[in-house]
ZAMARGU-4260 file (C-alpha; in steps of 0.2 Angstrom, whole numbers, plus 5000, padded with zeros to 4 digits):
<rodrens>
0) 5046/5204/5242 | 5065/5200/5242 | 5069/5184/5251 | 5073/5186/5270 | 5090/5178/5268
5) 5094/5190/5253 | 5089/5205/5263 | 5100/5199/5278 | 5115/5198/5266 | 5111/5215/5259
10) 5111/5222/5277 | 5128/5215/5281 | 5135/5222/5264 | 5129/5239/5269 | 5137/5237/5286
15) 5154/5231/5279 | 5155/5245/5267 | 5154/5258/5281 | 5166/5248/5293 | 5184/5254/5296
20) 5191/5243/5310 | 5201/5228/5303 | 5195/5216/5316 | 5177/5220/5313 | 5180/5219/5294
25) 5187/5201/5296 | 5172/5196/5307 | 5159/5203/5295 | 5168/5196/5280 | 5167/5178/5287
30) 5148/5181/5292 | 5144/5187/5274 | 5153/5172/5267 | 5143/5160/5277 | 5127/5169/5274
35) 5129/5171/5255 | 5134/5152/5254 | 5116/5148/5261 | 5107/5158/5248 | 5097/5148/5236
40) 5090/5153/5219 | 5073/5154/5227 | 5079/5169/5237 | 5082/5178/5221 | 5066/5172/5212
45) 5056/5177/5227 | 5059/5195/5222 | 5052/5193/5204 | 5036/5202/5200 | 5022/5195/5190
50) 5024/5202/5172 | 5012/5215/5165 | 5000/5209/5152 | 5005/5213/5134 | 4998/5228/5125
55) 5000/5247/5127 | 4998/5253/5145 | 4982/5262/5148 | 4981/5280/5153 | 4982/5281/5171
60) 4978/5292/5185 | 4991/5298/5197 | 4984/5285/5209 | 4986/5271/5196 | 5004/5277/5192
65) 5008/5276/5211 | 5001/5259/5211 | 5012/5254/5196 | 5027/5261/5206 | 5023/5250/5221
70) 5021/5235/5209 | 5039/5237/5202 | 5046/5239/5220 | 5053/5221/5221 | 5063/5223/5205
75) 5070/5239/5211 | 5075/5230/5227 | 5084/5217/5217 | 5093/5232/5208 | 5098/5239/5225
80) 5105/5221/5229 | 5115/5221/5213 | 5121/5239/5215 | 5127/5234/5233 | 5136/5218/5226
85) 5145/5229/5213 | 5150/5241/5227 | 5156/5227/5238 | 5167/5220/5223 | 5175/5237/5221
90) 5177/5240/5239 | 5186/5223/5241 | 5198/5228/5227 | 5202/5245/5235 | 5204/5237/5253
95) 5215/5223/5246 | 5227/5236/5238 | 5228/5245/5254 | 5232/5228/5263 | 5216/5230/5274
100) 5210/5213/5268 | 5221/5198/5264 | 5220/5186/5249 | 5208/5174/5257 | 5196/5188/5263
105) 5196/5196/5246 | 5191/5179/5238 | 5177/5177/5250 | 5171/5195/5247 | 5172/5192/5228
110) 5162/5176/5231 | 5148/5186/5240 | 5147/5199/5227 | 5147/5187/5212 | 5134/5176/5220
115) 5123/5191/5223 | 5125/5197/5205 | 5121/5180/5198 | 5105/5180/5209 | 5100/5197/5202
120) 5103/5192/5184 | 5085/5190/5178 | 5079/5180/5163 | 5086/5191/5149 | 5100/5202/5155
125) 5108/5215/5144 | 5125/5213/5136 | 5134/5224/5149 | 5127/5214/5163 | 5133/5197/5155
130) 5150/5204/5152 | 5151/5210/5170 | 5146/5193/5176 | 5159/5184/5165 | 5172/5195/5172
135) 5167/5193/5190 | 5165/5174/5189 | 5182/5172/5181 | 5191/5183/5194 | 5181/5174/5208
140) 5186/5157/5202 | 5204/5162/5199 | 5204/5169/5217 | 5200/5153/5224 | 5213/5144/5214
145) 5226/5156/5219 | 5223/5153/5238 | 5223/5134/5236 | 5204/5131/5236 | 5202/5125/5218
150) 5186/5115/5222 | 5177/5131/5226 | 5182/5139/5209 | 5174/5126/5198 | 5156/5132/5200
155) 5160/5150/5196 | 5170/5145/5181 | 5155/5135/5174 | 5144/5150/5176 | 5157/5160/5167
160) 5157/5147/5153 | 5138/5147/5152 | 5138/5166/5152 | 5150/5167/5138 | 5138/5156/5128
165) 5124/5168/5132 | 5134/5182/5127 | 5139/5174/5110 | 5120/5170/5107 | 5115/5188/5110
170) 5129/5195/5099 | 5124/5183/5085 | 5106/5188/5087 | 5110/5206/5085 | 5124/5204/5071
175) 5123/5211/5054 | 5132/5200/5042 | 5147/5188/5041 | 5160/5202/5046 | 5150/5205/5062
180) 5150/5187/5067 | 5169/5186/5065 | 5171/5201/5076 | 5159/5194/5089 | 5167/5177/5089
185) 5185/5184/5092 | 5178/5195/5106 | 5171/5180/5115 | 5186/5168/5112 | 5197/5179/5122
190) 5186/5176/5138 | 5184/5158/5133 | 5203/5155/5132 | 5205/5163/5150 | 5191/5152/5157
195) 5198/5136/5150 | 5215/5140/5156 | 5208/5143/5174 | 5198/5127/5173 | 5215/5118/5168
200) 5223/5126/5183 | 5209/5120/5195 | 5209/5102/5187 | 5228/5101/5190 | 5227/5107/5208
205) 5213/5094/5211 | 5223/5080/5202 | 5211/5078/5188 | 5224/5076/5174 | 5212/5071/5160
210) 5201/5086/5162 | 5217/5097/5163 | 5223/5090/5147 | 5206/5093/5138 | 5206/5111/5143
215) 5224/5114/5138 | 5221/5106/5121 | 5206/5117/5118 | 5217/5132/5122 | 5230/5126/5111
220) 5218/5124/5097 | 5213/5142/5099 | 5231/5149/5098 | 5230/5151/5079 | 5217/5164/5082
225) 5225/5171/5098 | 5244/5170/5095 | 5248/5183/5109 | 5242/5170/5121 | 5256/5158/5116
230) 5268/5164/5129 | 5255/5163/5143 | 5250/5145/5139 | 5268/5139/5137 | 5272/5146/5155
235) 5255/5139/5162 | 5260/5121/5156 | 5278/5124/5163 | 5270/5128/5180 | 5260/5112/5179
240) 5276/5103/5175 | 5284/5110/5190 | 5270/5106/5202 | 5268/5088/5196 | 5287/5086/5197
245) 5287/5092/5215 | 5273/5079/5218 | 5284/5066/5210 | 5271/5063/5196 | 5285/5061/5183
250) 5274/5055/5169 | 5262/5070/5171 | 5276/5082/5173 | 5285/5076/5157 | 5269/5078/5148
255) 5266/5096/5153 | 5284/5101/5150 | 5284/5093/5133 | 5268/5103/5130 | 5276/5119/5136
260) 5291/5117/5124 | 5280/5112/5109 | 5268/5127/5112 | 5283/5139/5114 | 5289/5134/5097
265) 5272/5137/5089 | 5274/5156/5086 | 5292/5163/5087 | 5285/5181/5088 | 5276/5177/5104
270) 5287/5164/5111 | 5294/5163/5129 | 5312/5165/5122 | 5327/5153/5121 | 5332/5155/5140
275) 5314/5149/5145 | 5314/5135/5133 | 5330/5129/5139 | 5324/5130/5157 | 5309/5119/5152
280) 5320/5106/5143 | 5331/5105/5158 | 5317/5101/5170 | 5310/5089/5157 | 5327/5080/5156
285) 5327/5080/5175 | 5310/5072/5176 | 5315/5058/5164 | 5331/5056/5174 | 5322/5054/5191
290) 5307/5044/5184 | 5318/5030/5177 | 5335/5034/5171 | 5338/5017/5163 | 5321/5017/5153
295) 5321/5036/5148 | 5340/5039/5146 | 5338/5043/5128 | 5324/5055/5131 | 5333/5063/5145
300) 5349/5065/5135 | 5339/5072/5120 | 5330/5085/5131 | 5346/5091/5140 | 5355/5092/5123
305) 5341/5102/5116 | 5342/5113/5131 | 5360/5116/5128 | 5357/5120/5110 | 5344/5133/5115
310) 5354/5141/5128 | 5370/5135/5135 | 5369/5136/5154 | 5380/5128/5168 | 5365/5119/5175
315) 5362/5111/5158 | 5380/5105/5156 | 5380/5099/5174 | 5364/5089/5171 | 5371/5081/5155
320) 5386/5075/5164 | 5376/5069/5178 | 5365/5059/5166 | 5380/5052/5157 | 5388/5046/5173
325) 5372/5038/5179 | 5371/5029/5162 | 5388/5022/5164 | 5395/5031/5148 | 5413/5030/5143
330) 5426/5042/5149 | 5427/5048/5131 | 5408/5053/5130 | 5410/5062/5147 | 5425/5071/5142
335) 5416/5077/5126 | 5401/5083/5137 | 5413/5092/5148 | 5422/5100/5133 | 5405/5108/5128
340) 5407/5122/5140 | 5426/5124/5141 | 5425/5139/5129 | 5411/5147/5139 | 5411/5158/5154
345) 5407/5147/5169 | 5409/5151/5188 | 5423/5144/5198 | 5410/5135/5210 | 5402/5127/5194
350) 5419/5120/5189 | 5422/5114/5206 | 5405/5105/5207 | 5408/5097/5190 | 5425/5091/5195
355) 5418/5085/5212 | 5404/5076/5203 | 5416/5067/5191 | 5427/5062/5205 | 5413/5056/5216
360) 5408/5044/5203 | 5425/5037/5201 | 5430/5045/5185 | 5447/5050/5191 | 5455/5052/5174
365) 5442/5064/5168 | 5440/5073/5185 | 5459/5076/5188 | 5462/5081/5170 | 5447/5094/5171
370) 5453/5099/5188 | 5471/5103/5181 | 5463/5114/5167 | 5453/5125/5179 | 5467/5135/5187
375) 5472/5143/5170 | 5455/5150/5168 | 5454/5158/5186 | 5472/5163/5188 | 5467/5180/5195
380) 5453/5174/5206 | 5455/5176/5225 | 5446/5159/5227 | 5459/5150/5217 | 5464/5140/5233
385) 5447/5131/5232 | 5454/5121/5217 | 5469/5115/5226 | 5459/5111/5241 | 5447/5100/5231
390) 5462/5092/5223 | 5469/5088/5240 | 5453/5081/5246 | 5451/5069/5231 | 5469/5063/5231
395) 5466/5058/5250 | 5449/5050/5245 | 5458/5040/5232 | 5472/5035/5244 | 5485/5045/5235
400) 5492/5052/5251 | 5510/5055/5245 | 5503/5066/5231 | 5491/5075/5243 | 5506/5079/5254
405) 5515/5087/5240 | 5500/5098/5236 | 5499/5103/5255 | 5518/5107/5255 | 5515/5118/5239
410) 5501/5127/5248 | 5513/5130/5263 | 5526/5137/5252 | 5514/5148/5244 | 5508/5154/5261
415) 5525/5161/5265 | 5528/5168/5247 | 5513/5179/5245 | 5500/5166/5239 | 5490/5164/5255
420) 5473/5156/5255 | 5458/5166/5259 | 5452/5163/5278 | 5438/5152/5273 | 5449/5141/5262
425) 5462/5140/5276 | 5449/5135/5289 | 5444/5121/5276 | 5462/5116/5274 | 5464/5114/5293
430) 5449/5103/5294 | 5456/5092/5280 | 5472/5091/5289 | 5465/5087/5306 | 5453/5074/5298
435) 5467/5065/5290 | 5477/5066/5307 | 5463/5059/5316 | 5461/5044/5304 | 5479/5040/5307
440) 5477/5042/5326 | 5462/5030/5326 | 5473/5018/5316 | 5487/5020/5330 | 5499/5027/5316
445) 5504/5041/5328 | 5519/5047/5319 | 5509/5049/5303 | 5496/5059/5313 | 5509/5070/5319
450) 5515/5073/5301 | 5498/5080/5297 | 5496/5090/5313 | 5513/5098/5309 | 5506/5103/5292
455) 5492/5112/5302 | 5505/5120/5314 | 5514/5127/5299 | 5501/5140/5296 | 5502/5148/5313
460) 5514/5162/5317 | 5526/5160/5332 | 5518/5167/5348 | 5501/5167/5341 | 5487/5164/5353
465) 5472/5154/5347 | 5461/5141/5355 | 5462/5130/5339 | 5481/5130/5341 | 5479/5125/5359
470) 5468/5110/5353 | 5481/5106/5340 | 5495/5105/5353 | 5485/5094/5364 | 5481/5082/5350
475) 5500/5082/5346 | 5504/5079/5365 | 5492/5064/5364 | 5502/5057/5350 | 5519/5060/5358
480) 5513/5051/5374 | 5508/5036/5364 | 5525/5036/5356 | 5533/5038/5374 | 5541/5054/5369
485) 5536/5063/5386 | 5548/5078/5384 | 5540/5083/5367 | 5523/5080/5375 | 5527/5092/5389
490) 5532/5105/5376 | 5516/5103/5366 | 5506/5105/5382 | 5516/5120/5388 | 5511/5128/5371
495) 5493/5123/5374 | 5493/5131/5391 | 5500/5147/5384 | 5486/5148/5371 | 5472/5142/5383
500) 5477/5141/5401 | 5459/5138/5408 | 5455/5123/5397 | 5450/5108/5406 | 5457/5098/5391
505) 5474/5106/5394 | 5473/5101/5412 | 5469/5084/5407 | 5485/5083/5396 | 5495/5089/5411
510) 5487/5076/5422 | 5491/5062/5409 | 5509/5066/5409 | 5510/5067/5428 | 5502/5050/5429
515) 5514/5043/5416 | 5529/5050/5426 | 5521/5044/5443 | 5521/5062/5450 | 5507/5060/5462
520) 5507/5078/5468 | 5507/5085/5451 | 5493/5073/5446 | 5482/5077/5461 | 5485/5096/5458
525) 5480/5094/5439 | 5464/5083/5444 | 5460/5096/5457 | 5460/5110/5444 | 5450/5099/5432
530) 5437/5098/5446 | 5436/5116/5448 | 5435/5120/5430 | 5421/5107/5428 | 5411/5118/5441
535) 5412/5133/5430 | 5396/5133/5419 | 5403/5147/5408 | 5418/5138/5404 | 5421/5138/5385
540) 5431/5127/5373 | 5433/5130/5355 | 5419/5143/5356 | 5407/5129/5363 | 5402/5128/5381
545) 5410/5114/5391 | 5395/5106/5398 | 5394/5095/5413 | 5395/5079/5403 | 5412/5085/5396
550) 5419/5088/5414 | 5412/5072/5421 | 5418/5062/5406 | 5436/5068/5408 | 5436/5066/5427
555) 5430/5048/5424 | 5443/5045/5412 | 5456/5053/5424 | 5451/5040/5437 | 5452/5026/5425
560) 5470/5031/5420 | 5475/5032/5438 | 5468/5015/5442 | 5476/5007/5427 | 5493/5015/5433
565) 5490/5009/5451 | 5490/5027/5458 | 5477/5025/5471 | 5478/5042/5479 | 5476/5051/5462
570) 5461/5039/5458 | 5452/5044/5474 | 5454/5062/5471 | 5447/5060/5453 | 5433/5050/5460
575) 5429/5062/5473 | 5427/5077/5461 | 5417/5065/5449 | 5405/5060/5463 | 5401/5079/5466
580) 5397/5082/5447 | 5388/5066/5441 | 5370/5068/5438 | 5366/5050/5433 | 5362/5040/5448
585) 5369/5024/5441 | 5386/5032/5437 | 5386/5041/5454 | 5384/5025/5464 | 5397/5016/5454
590) 5409/5030/5457 | 5405/5030/5476 | 5407/5011/5477 | 5424/5012/5469 | 5429/5026/5481
595) 5423/5016/5496 | 5433/5000/5490 | 5448/5011/5487 | 5447/5019/5504 | 5444/5002/5513
600) 5460/4995/5505 | 5469/5011/5510 | 5463/5008/5528 | 5471/4991/5528 | 5488/4998/5523
605) 5488/5013/5535 | 5493/5016/5553 | 5479/5020/5565 | 5486/5038/5567 | 5482/5041/5548
610) 5465/5034/5548 | 5455/5049/5555 | 5455/5059/5539 | 5450/5044/5529 | 5436/5039/5541
615) 5429/5057/5539 | 5430/5054/5520 | 5421/5038/5521 | 5407/5046/5531 | 5406/5059/5517
620) 5404/5046/5504 | 5390/5037/5513 | 5381/5053/5517 | 5382/5058/5499 | 5375/5040/5495
625) 5361/5043/5507 | 5357/5060/5500 | 5357/5054/5482 | 5346/5039/5486 | 5333/5051/5493
630) 5334/5062/5477 | 5333/5047/5466 | 5314/5045/5467 | 5313/5059/5454 | 5324/5050/5441
635) 5314/5039/5429 | 5329/5029/5423 | 5333/5024/5441 | 5321/5011/5446 | 5315/5005/5463
640) 5324/4989/5462 | 5340/4998/5458 | 5337/5010/5473 | 5335/4995/5485 | 5351/4986/5479
645) 5361/5001/5481 | 5354/5005/5498 | 5358/4987/5504 | 5376/4988/5498 | 5379/5005/5507
650) 5370/5001/5523 | 5380/4985/5525 | 5396/4994/5522 | 5391/5007/5535 | 5387/4993/5547
655) 5404/4984/5545 | 5413/5000/5547 | 5403/5004/5563 | 5409/4987/5570 | 5427/4989/5564
660) 5428/5006/5573 | 5423/4999/5591 | 5438/5008/5598 | 5431/5025/5592 | 5413/5027/5599
665) 5408/5043/5591 | 5413/5036/5573 | 5405/5020/5577 | 5389/5029/5582 | 5389/5039/5566
670) 5391/5024/5555 | 5377/5015/5564 | 5366/5030/5561 | 5371/5030/5543 | 5367/5012/5541
675) 5350/5015/5549 | 5346/5029/5537 | 5352/5019/5522 | 5341/5004/5527 | 5326/5015/5527
680) 5326/5014/5507 | 5325/4995/5509 | 5309/4984/5511 | 5305/4982/5530 | 5308/4963/5531
685) 5313/4955/5547 | 5332/4956/5544 | 5331/4974/5540 | 5320/4978/5555 | 5333/4968/5567
690) 5347/4978/5559 | 5338/4995/5561 | 5334/4991/5580 | 5352/4986/5583 | 5359/5002/5575
695) 5347/5013/5585 | 5351/5004/5601 | 5370/5005/5598 | 5368/5023/5594 | 5359/5026/5610
700) 5371/5016/5620 | 5386/5027/5613 | 5377/5043/5617 | 5374/5037/5635 | 5392/5031/5637
705) 5399/5048/5630 | 5387/5057/5642 | 5395/5048/5657 | 5412/5055/5652 | 5418/5072/5659
710) 5408/5083/5647 | 5400/5100/5650 | 5382/5100/5656 | 5376/5107/5639 | 5385/5093/5630
715) 5378/5080/5641 | 5361/5087/5639 | 5363/5086/5620 | 5369/5068/5621 | 5356/5062/5632
720) 5342/5070/5622 | 5349/5062/5606 | 5349/5045/5615 | 5331/5047/5619 | 5327/5051/5601
725) 5336/5035/5596 | 5327/5025/5609 | 5310/5032/5604 | 5313/5027/5586 | 5319/5010/5592
730) 5303/5007/5602 | 5292/5009/5586 | 5303/4997/5576 | 5303/4985/5591 | 5284/4985/5592
735) 5283/4980/5573 | 5297/4967/5575 | 5289/4958/5589 | 5274/4954/5578 | 5285/4944/5566
740) 5291/4930/5579 | 5295/4924/5596 | 5308/4936/5605 | 5306/4929/5623 | 5325/4928/5626
745) 5329/4945/5617 | 5335/4958/5630 | 5329/4973/5620 | 5315/4977/5632 | 5327/4977/5646
750) 5340/4988/5637 | 5326/5000/5631 | 5320/5002/5649 | 5337/5004/5657 | 5343/5016/5644
755) 5328/5027/5645 | 5328/5027/5664 | 5346/5033/5664 | 5343/5046/5651 | 5327/5053/5659
760) 5334/5052/5677 | 5350/5062/5672 | 5340/5075/5663 | 5328/5076/5678 | 5314/5073/5666
765) 5297/5075/5675 | 5290/5060/5665 | 5302/5048/5674 | 5288/5045/5687 | 5276/5039/5673
770) 5290/5027/5666 | 5292/5020/5684 | 5273/5017/5685 | 5274/5007/5669 | 5288/4997/5676
775) 5279/4992/5692 | 5264/4986/5681 | 5275/4974/5671 | 5277/4957/5681 | 5290/4950/5669
780) 5303/4964/5674 | 5318/4955/5681 | 5324/4958/5699 | 5341/4962/5692 | 5334/4975/5681
785) 5325/4983/5696 | 5341/4982/5706 | 5351/4992/5693 | 5337/5005/5692 | 5337/5007/5711
790) 5356/5009/5711 | 5356/5022/5697 | 5342/5031/5706 | 5352/5031/5723 | 5366/5039/5714
</rodrens>
């Protein structure tokens, strides 16, 4: 009886062959793969029948014949399994061609089919069965190698090798003479060659260098009898060389590449060709070069020279020059190497790369001589300007600025005489010119910077509108300002405004000039426009979004410039916009502190009539500080200690301002309330609690005083209600505060009582009776306090 596991696999095969849905095919493929992997040889042998005794079969009755049919059933069942395995194999080929199954699924299905066929082999399979098994095992092993699972290939390749031996023995057994033996041997050797080459692939993939060498050597020994395989084996060794090179195993790579080249020479009729041989030698030279240029210099040079003899290619010449440069060869040797390809067709880019390589390695004489020879070869090329640009770049790199200027001036003359650079080359030239100008600017050589910027301007037509031109004019304006040439700076900025009127950078230039000329109104106007532009999230500059950091950085710089030039009003305006846009808490509080200090110094210098607007500004700054302190809990970089320090600083400022504005009760109350709110971010120690209590008492007192004035009933109600709220908060703080020490002489209890009585009585609060009941129950209440209450009540 066929083994249960084998029967289960057979059932899955039948189900898969009928399936059409891709998702179900994938699931069944995986299930089959797992099931087939668990089948052992016993599952196949379990189906073997007991052999019939030797001798002729006796005559049998129909019933006996039927009995023999039943006895041969297990063998027939194995035949069905084998038939199903072959069908599965063919089905996998068809479905893979139709892209129903992928490479990995095909490999798994081949695994299943091959495994089943091997289990059904029997003790003495016929020649056709062995040949089929060899083919299936080879393809299954190769399939695993191709999807990167070489370890799964080895077993099948071993079975293929064993089957080849079986086939050869079977063929020898049935051969008739020496001629037959040679035919059979040649037949078998083709398969043997393939299996050995696959085993070499598997060994390389698994890092088994010695096994791979052994397999390839056996293949190499067979090439005399199989000359047509020369090209295949040469390319196989090349691929091994590429793989090991990529893994930086240069010793192994050089071995495989040498083998590839040697095999390629064995039979010219079936060789890979000169181009491929040259490619192999170039990679071999590269492997020697990267392995150890000093140790293997001669081998690298020999390999690349052979490559160039086989097939002269730009890559080969370039590599030879590269190796010579690394080895420190003389200019004469390098010139000789370069001369090798001067009479051959080479691309302009190749020539430029070669010149760049020479100049990068400090071979100026050879490099510039070569560069001068290139234009003659590409006179009609539209890319001719690339040569001139490279020449300019290297003249600048070698500090030959005067010669570089001459070259640039030649380009400018050509631009206006019909020899314009292509757009890409012109853009590259602008970059070179700007980079050189920037270097001079950083070195504070502003006149030289202008010289290079003017070269760039030369390529723009009058009236042209371009954002890059605007940026160029701004850069020039900065140079003029450093040179104190304000009128020229104004002209440059005017041109920048024409090209890009809505640029925050242009407004910044206008601002700098206004500050330099001490034109406060113009500077305030410019910084105001900068602030508005910083708010526009869609603002663009040189095709890049001006993000919030750009706006805040410029506003910060604007404030700094104003402070350095002692223009307080302008600095305040810049800091106000800055504080609106800063996201970083530390930067924001630094800006707000600066604003507060500037405004305080402004207070001191102003008449009292002009202070109202500044007082409102100060309230705005402190309110913003409170708002951002509340938001700062979500910012990781702003620690709790930082928050406490900032809160203390701003609460003390608010307190001092409240005290300073005693003559303005409403403002005094607002500052006291702000001081209280800011103090809530501080630890509740005794000093802070006393400050909070005082702030709230003072706020309540101001509300009561304002309620005593000639105000409308609704206004009075609002003021008295606010006073009660402040008093209630004050009571809570006072309860906590009294636990910290002796406050026998503190009048807070009395004040709280009087203030609350006044507010509730004027509001006709029904809870006033309860308040009075609590007063009568307190024996420590002073007579004077009661007299005041009685007097107020009588009113």
